[in-house]
N, C-alpha and C positions, 0 to 999 in steps of 0.2 A: 686329319692330322695337322697340327700347327707346327711350323718350323720357325724357330726364333733365331734364324741365321740369314745372312744374305746368301743368294744362290748364284754361282758363277761357274766358269769352266776350270777354275783353279782354287786352291786353298790360299786365302789372303785375308788380311785384316782390313775391314772397311769401317768408315765412320758414317753414321746416319746424318743426312742433311735434309731439312725440310725447306724447299724453295719457296713455298707458299704456305704461310702459317695457318691459313684458313682451310687448307686441304692436307691434313695430317696423313691421310691415306695415300698421298702422292709423295711419300718419302723416297728419296734416292740415297745412294751410297757413293762414297768416294774413298780413295786411298788417302793416307795422310799427306802424301806428296801433292795430290790433286787439291786437297783442301787448302794446303798452305799456298799453292800457286794462285788459287782463286780468292784467298783470304776470307774463307767462310768459317762459320762457327758450327761445330757439330751439335746435333740436337739430342745426343745421348752418348752412352759409352761405346767403345769399339765393339764391332761385331765380327765374328769369324765366319768366313764364307764356307759353304759346303757345295758339293756338286750334286746334280740330280742322281747320279749313280750312288752317292752316299745315302741319299734319301731312299732310293729304291731298295737298298740293302736292309732298311728298317721295315719294309712292307712285306708281309708274308704272302699276300695274294699274288698270283701270276698275272692277273689282268688288272690294269690300272686305267681309270678314266681320269685324265689329267686336266685340271683347271689351273692355269698359271697366269699370274698378274704380278710381275716383278719389275715394273717401271723401266722397261727398256733393256733389261738384262736377259730377255728371252733368248736372244742370239747366243749368249754365253752359256745359258743353262741347257738349252736343247741342242746338244751336240750330235754329230752324225750317228753314233751308236744308238741313240734314242730314236732319231727320225728314220733310220734305215732298218729298225727292228732287230738290232743285235744287242740290246741291253739286257736280255734275259727276262724281260717283262713284255707282255702283250699290251699295247696301248692303242686301242681302236679309235679313241677320240682324244683330241687335244683342243681344249677351249682356251682361246687367247685373243688379245687385242692386237691387231696389226697396225693400227693407225699411225703411231709415232715411229715405228721401226724403220721405214725407208730412209728417213732423214737422220737416224741415229748413227752417225759415222764413228762416234767414240766407242760404242759397244758392239756395233755391227758393221764394220767397214766393208765386209764382203756380203752384203745383204742379199743380193740376187742369187748368189751361189748357195746361200743358206736356204732361201726360198726353194730352190731347185731340189734340195734334199727332201723337203716335204713331199714333192711330187714323186721323186724316186722311191720314197718309202710308202707310197700308195695313199697318202693323205690328199684330201680335196678341200681347199678352203671354201667356206660358204658365207654368204651374207646373212647375218643373224636375223635381219628383219624379214626375209622371205625364203631363206635357205637355198637361194640360187647359188649354184657352183660358180666360183670365181676363177678366172684365168690368171696366168702369171702376170700379164700386163697390168691387171687391176691392183696387184700387190706392189707395184713399183712406185706408187704415189701415196701421199697422205690422204685419208678419207675424211 
């Protein structure tokens, strides 16, 4: 399923911003206020955000394998109801990049509390190179 919206913890209008024109896959989003404060040019028309729960409502299956790459908005998208297993969907695996999140204070100001939700929900982060289970401390820094 392809979602042509930004994903967040709230419904808001975002503007797409490409920080590096050679990496269009690295598109970020900002609110109009953020864009104006930083004096940036939007790379496309406004986009309405949706929540993960909005997306889950469109999926008939009870079990979802989630692959998420939303350029630092993972903290906003993966809310406690999802991580703690109360979303109404069974999500045995979540594939995502952790690397930039520890320093992303704009989108994830309470990063370590968010990390703890994964562990409370029974998730175990693993190194993709060797599948070694990672501890909380290894998620505290950029890889």
